[in-house]
VEXDREN-2710 file (C-alpha; in Angstrom, 1 decimal):
% VEXDREN-2710
k/r/px/py/pz
1/MET/52.4/-32.8/-93.9
2/LYS/52.5/-30.5/-90.9
3/ILE/55.4/-30.3/-88.4
4/ALA/54.9/-28.9/-84.6
5/ILE/57.9/-27.2/-84.1
6/ILE/59.3/-26.8/-80.2
7/PRO/62.8/-24.9/-79.6
8/ASN/64.6/-24.9/-76.5
9/LEU/65.5/-20.9/-77.2
10/THR/67.8/-21.4/-73.7
11/ARG/70.1/-23.0/-76.2
12/HIS/72.9/-20.5/-77.7
13/LYS/72.1/-21.7/-81.0
14/ALA/69.0/-23.0/-80.8
15/ARG/66.8/-19.9/-82.7
16/GLU/69.4/-19.7/-85.2
17/VAL/69.1/-23.7/-85.9
18/THR/65.2/-23.0/-85.8
19/LEU/65.2/-20.6/-88.8
20/ALA/67.5/-23.1/-91.0
21/LEU/65.3/-25.9/-90.1
22/CYS/61.6/-24.0/-91.1
23/ASN/64.1/-23.0/-94.2
24/GLU/64.2/-26.6/-94.9
25/LEU/61.1/-27.3/-94.5
26/LYS/59.7/-24.5/-96.8
27/ILE/61.8/-26.2/-99.7
28/ASN/60.4/-29.0/-99.4
29/GLY/57.0/-28.1/-99.4
30/ILE/56.6/-29.5/-95.9
31/GLU/54.0/-26.6/-93.3
32/PHE/54.9/-26.1/-90.0
33/CYS/53.9/-24.6/-86.6
34/PHE/54.7/-22.9/-83.4
35/SER/52.5/-22.9/-80.3
36/GLU/51.3/-19.4/-79.6
37/GLU/53.5/-18.9/-76.3
38/ILE/56.5/-18.1/-78.7
39/ARG/55.2/-15.8/-81.0
40/SER/57.3/-12.8/-79.7
41/GLU/60.7/-15.0/-80.6
42/PHE/59.5/-15.4/-84.0
43/SER/57.5/-12.2/-85.2
44/ASP/59.2/-12.3/-88.9
45/PHE/56.6/-15.1/-89.6
46/SER/53.2/-14.9/-90.6
47/SER/50.5/-15.7/-88.1
48/ASP/49.2/-18.6/-89.3
49/VAL/52.4/-20.9/-88.2
50/PHE/51.6/-19.7/-84.5
51/GLY/48.4/-22.6/-83.0
52/ASN/46.9/-22.8/-79.5
53/SER/49.3/-24.6/-77.0
54/GLU/47.3/-27.2/-76.1
55/THR/46.6/-27.9/-79.3
56/PHE/48.9/-27.3/-81.8
57/ILE/50.9/-30.5/-81.6
58/LYS/47.2/-32.7/-82.0
59/ASN/46.6/-30.8/-85.0
60/SER/50.1/-31.6/-86.7
61/ASP/51.3/-34.7/-87.9
62/MET/54.4/-35.3/-86.5
63/VAL/56.7/-33.3/-84.0
64/ILE/60.7/-31.6/-84.3
65/SER/62.8/-30.9/-81.3
66/VAL/65.5/-28.3/-81.3
67/GLY/68.0/-28.4/-78.4
68/GLY/69.1/-31.2/-76.0
69/ASP/68.3/-34.2/-74.6
70/GLY/66.1/-32.1/-72.2
71/SER/64.4/-30.7/-74.4
72/MET/63.7/-33.7/-76.8
73/LEU/63.0/-35.3/-73.4
74/ARG/60.2/-32.4/-72.9
75/SER/59.0/-32.7/-76.4
76/ALA/58.6/-36.1/-76.7
77/LYS/56.6/-36.8/-73.8
78/LEU/54.3/-34.3/-75.1
79/ALA/54.6/-36.0/-78.4
80/ALA/53.2/-39.7/-76.9
81/LYS/50.7/-38.1/-75.4
82/GLU/49.1/-37.3/-78.8
83/ASN/50.3/-40.3/-80.3
84/LYS/52.8/-38.2/-82.9
85/ASN/56.1/-39.3/-84.1
86/ILE/59.4/-36.9/-83.1
87/LEU/62.4/-36.3/-84.3
88/GLY/65.2/-34.3/-82.4
89/ILE/67.3/-31.7/-83.8
90/ASN/70.7/-31.0/-82.2
91/ALA/71.3/-27.3/-81.1
92/GLY/73.2/-28.8/-78.1
93/ARG/76.3/-30.9/-77.3
94/LEU/76.4/-34.4/-77.0
95/ALA/72.3/-35.2/-77.6
96/TYR/72.5/-38.9/-77.6
97/LEU/68.7/-38.8/-78.0
98/CYS/68.6/-36.6/-81.3
99/GLY/68.6/-37.9/-84.5
100/LEU/70.1/-35.2/-86.8
101/ASP/72.9/-32.5/-86.2
102/ALA/72.1/-29.1/-87.2
103/ASN/74.4/-29.7/-90.1
104/GLU/72.7/-32.5/-91.5
105/LEU/69.1/-30.5/-92.2
106/GLN/69.1/-31.7/-96.0
107/LEU/68.0/-34.4/-95.0
108/LEU/64.7/-33.9/-94.0
109/SER/63.6/-34.5/-97.2
110/CYS/63.2/-38.4/-96.6
111/LEU/60.2/-36.6/-94.2
112/LYS/58.3/-36.3/-97.3
113/ASP/59.3/-39.2/-99.0
114/GLY/58.2/-41.2/-95.6
115/ASN/62.5/-42.3/-96.1
116/TYR/62.7/-43.3/-92.1
117/THR/61.8/-45.8/-89.5
118/VAL/60.2/-44.8/-86.2
119/GLN/61.2/-46.6/-83.4
120/ARG/59.2/-47.2/-79.8
121/ARG/60.8/-46.8/-76.5
122/MET/59.0/-47.2/-73.6
123/MET/58.3/-45.0/-70.9
124/LEU/57.7/-45.2/-66.9
125/THR/55.4/-44.1/-64.7
126/ALA/55.7/-42.7/-61.3
127/GLU/52.9/-42.4/-58.5
128/MET/53.5/-41.6/-54.8
129/TYR/50.6/-42.5/-52.3
130/CYS/50.8/-40.3/-48.7
131/GLY/48.6/-42.0/-46.3
132/GLY/46.6/-44.5/-49.0
133/LYS/45.8/-40.9/-51.1
134/LYS/47.7/-40.4/-54.5
135/ILE/49.7/-37.0/-54.5
136/TYR/51.5/-37.0/-57.1
137/SER/52.2/-38.8/-61.3
138/ALA/54.6/-38.7/-63.7
139/ASN/55.6/-40.1/-66.6
140/CYS/59.9/-40.5/-67.5
141/LEU/61.1/-41.0/-70.8
142/ASN/64.5/-41.6/-69.0
143/ASP/64.7/-42.3/-65.1
144/ALA/63.1/-41.8/-62.1
145/VAL/65.7/-41.0/-59.2
146/PHE/65.8/-41.1/-56.0
147/ASN/68.2/-38.9/-54.0
148/ARG/69.4/-37.1/-50.1
149/GLY/68.8/-33.7/-49.9
150/ALA/71.7/-31.1/-48.9
151/ASN/72.8/-33.5/-45.8
152/LEU/75.5/-35.8/-46.9
153/ARG/73.9/-38.4/-45.1
154/LEU/72.7/-42.0/-46.6
155/ILE/69.3/-42.9/-47.6
156/ASP/67.7/-46.0/-46.4
157/LEU/65.2/-47.1/-49.6
158/SER/62.7/-50.3/-49.4
159/VAL/62.7/-51.5/-52.8
160/LYS/60.0/-54.2/-53.4
161/THR/58.5/-55.8/-56.9
162/GLY/55.3/-58.3/-57.2
163/GLY/55.0/-58.1/-53.3
164/ARG/58.4/-59.4/-52.9
165/ASP/61.6/-57.6/-51.4
166/ILE/64.5/-56.9/-53.9
167/ALA/66.4/-55.1/-51.6
168/ASP/67.5/-52.8/-49.4
169/TYR/69.4/-49.6/-50.6
170/LEU/71.3/-47.9/-48.2
171/ALA/73.3/-45.3/-50.4
172/ASP/72.8/-41.7/-52.2
173/GLY/69.9/-42.6/-53.7
174/ALA/68.5/-45.1/-56.9
175/ILE/67.7/-44.7/-60.3
176/PHE/65.1/-46.4/-62.1
177/ALA/65.7/-46.2/-65.5
178/THR/64.4/-46.7/-69.0
179/PRO/66.9/-47.9/-72.0
180/THR/66.5/-45.0/-73.3
181/GLY/67.8/-43.8/-69.9
182/SER/70.4/-46.4/-70.0
183/THR/72.7/-43.7/-71.4
184/ALA/72.2/-41.2/-68.9
185/TYR/72.3/-40.9/-64.9
186/SER/72.3/-44.7/-64.7
187/MET/75.0/-45.2/-66.9
188/SER/77.3/-42.2/-64.9
189/ALA/76.0/-44.3/-61.7
190/GLY/77.7/-47.5/-62.9
191/GLY/74.6/-48.9/-64.8
192/PRO/74.6/-51.2/-68.0
193/ILE/74.4/-49.9/-71.1
194/VAL/71.0/-51.1/-72.8
195/GLU/69.8/-51.0/-76.6
196/PRO/66.6/-48.3/-76.1
197/THR/64.1/-50.5/-78.6
198/LEU/63.8/-53.1/-75.6
199/GLU/61.5/-52.5/-73.2
200/ALA/63.2/-53.6/-69.4
201/ILE/63.5/-51.2/-66.5
202/LEU/66.6/-51.0/-65.0
203/LEU/67.4/-50.5/-61.4
204/THR/71.1/-48.6/-60.6
205/PRO/71.8/-47.8/-57.0
206/ILE/74.1/-44.3/-56.6
207/CYS/76.9/-45.1/-54.5
208/PRO/75.8/-47.9/-52.1
209/HIS/77.2/-48.3/-49.0
210/SER/77.5/-52.1/-49.6
211/LEU/79.6/-53.8/-52.7
212/ALA/77.3/-57.0/-52.4
213/VAL/74.5/-54.0/-53.8
214/ARG/74.9/-54.0/-57.4
215/PRO/72.4/-52.5/-60.4
216/TYR/69.7/-54.8/-61.7
217/ILE/67.7/-55.3/-64.9
218/PHE/64.2/-56.5/-64.7
219/SER/61.2/-56.9/-67.1
220/GLY/59.4/-54.1/-69.1
221/ASP/56.4/-55.5/-66.9
222/ALA/58.0/-55.9/-63.4
223/GLU/55.9/-53.3/-61.1
224/PHE/57.8/-51.4/-57.9
225/GLU/57.4/-50.4/-54.8
226/ILE/59.7/-48.4/-53.3
227/ALA/59.5/-46.5/-49.5
228/VAL/61.8/-44.6/-47.1
229/LYS/62.7/-47.1/-44.5
230/LYS/63.3/-43.5/-42.1
231/THR/63.8/-39.9/-42.6
232/THR/64.5/-36.8/-40.3
233/ASP/64.3/-33.4/-40.9
234/GLU/68.0/-33.9/-41.8
235/ASN/67.8/-36.4/-44.0
236/ASP/65.0/-36.0/-47.0
237/VAL/64.3/-38.3/-49.6
238/PHE/63.6/-36.6/-52.8
239/LEU/61.9/-38.5/-56.4
240/SER/62.5/-36.6/-59.5
241/CYS/61.5/-37.4/-63.1
242/ASP/63.6/-37.1/-66.1
243/GLY/65.5/-34.1/-64.0
244/GLY/62.3/-32.3/-63.1
245/GLU/60.7/-30.8/-60.3
246/ALA/62.3/-32.8/-57.1
247/VAL/58.9/-34.0/-54.6
248/LYS/60.0/-35.0/-51.2
249/VAL/58.8/-38.6/-50.3
250/GLY/58.0/-38.9/-46.9
251/ASP/58.1/-41.5/-44.1
252/ASP/54.5/-42.2/-44.6
253/CYS/54.6/-42.8/-48.7
254/VAL/54.9/-45.3/-51.1
255/VAL/56.2/-45.0/-55.2
256/LYS/54.7/-46.8/-57.1
257/ILE/57.0/-47.7/-60.8
258/LYS/55.7/-49.5/-64.1
259/LYS/55.8/-49.2/-67.3
260/ALA/53.8/-46.5/-69.0
261/ASP/50.7/-46.7/-70.9
262/ILE/52.1/-44.7/-73.2
263/ALA/55.7/-44.6/-75.1
264/ALA/57.4/-42.0/-77.5
265/SER/58.2/-42.6/-80.9
266/PHE/61.3/-41.6/-82.3
267/ILE/62.0/-40.7/-85.9
268/SER/65.3/-42.3/-87.2
269/ILE/66.3/-40.6/-90.8
270/LYS/70.3/-42.1/-90.6
271/THR/71.0/-45.3/-91.1
272/ASP/73.6/-45.7/-88.0
273/ASN/72.8/-47.8/-85.3
274/PHE/72.6/-47.4/-81.4
275/ILE/76.5/-48.6/-81.2
276/ASP/77.6/-46.3/-83.9
277/VAL/75.6/-42.9/-82.4
278/LEU/76.9/-44.2/-78.8
279/ASN/80.5/-44.1/-79.8
280/LYS/80.3/-41.4/-81.8
281/LYS/78.7/-39.5/-78.6
282/LEU/81.3/-41.0/-75.7
283/GLU/84.2/-39.9/-78.3
284/LYS/83.3/-35.8/-77.7
END
């Protein structure tokens, strides 16, 4: 068994946790590897544990992310592209998505024994078309968010599904979230908490102007078209997937959002259920 490790070394404790992780894997006779890009951070390791950044995940059996939720989001999408299971080790603070805390590394022996389960998590695809030409595409594990720019004016979004109007959103923005993302920005904006292994798409307005505009939960097979009704140089609208780089949505653009063709597969070692984990994290 070989495990690809993706540490977020910007986290204060990530290097320390990664070294402890590698030691525990060695104890259990499990091979591991890193991307060549971080060789300088682990110069004590032999050169054979570093692999090509494009193929080291593909050549491994599973993936371990070390960091927080942002690290897990990025790593899970890389793992999903190669159809690999992923486990998150928390080297951050809350980390809803991570399966183990740093003080639980002894449980990694379960990987060798096969004593774990795998949870499939649906993802979203967001594509932007301007003048009929696709200019942007991204997968999301948490959410695709429409937000205003620096100006404090409300933005006006038209949302359709199946060719039918849902609503016009005069608001600070709107969030299209997966069940996994229901405990992230969507929850903070007043959206519902959804069991993460379900297949559904959440639509949560951000500070809507009308009290009649409420969050929705749609089937995982729903497909959406979102357009900006009007923008000005002072009131731009931006789209961001999983908190990544924001792209401007112009007046002539349509954004299409649907369930992605790939899914993330989370390794679960502990027997805590979703509610147990949620309550524990919310207490912090």
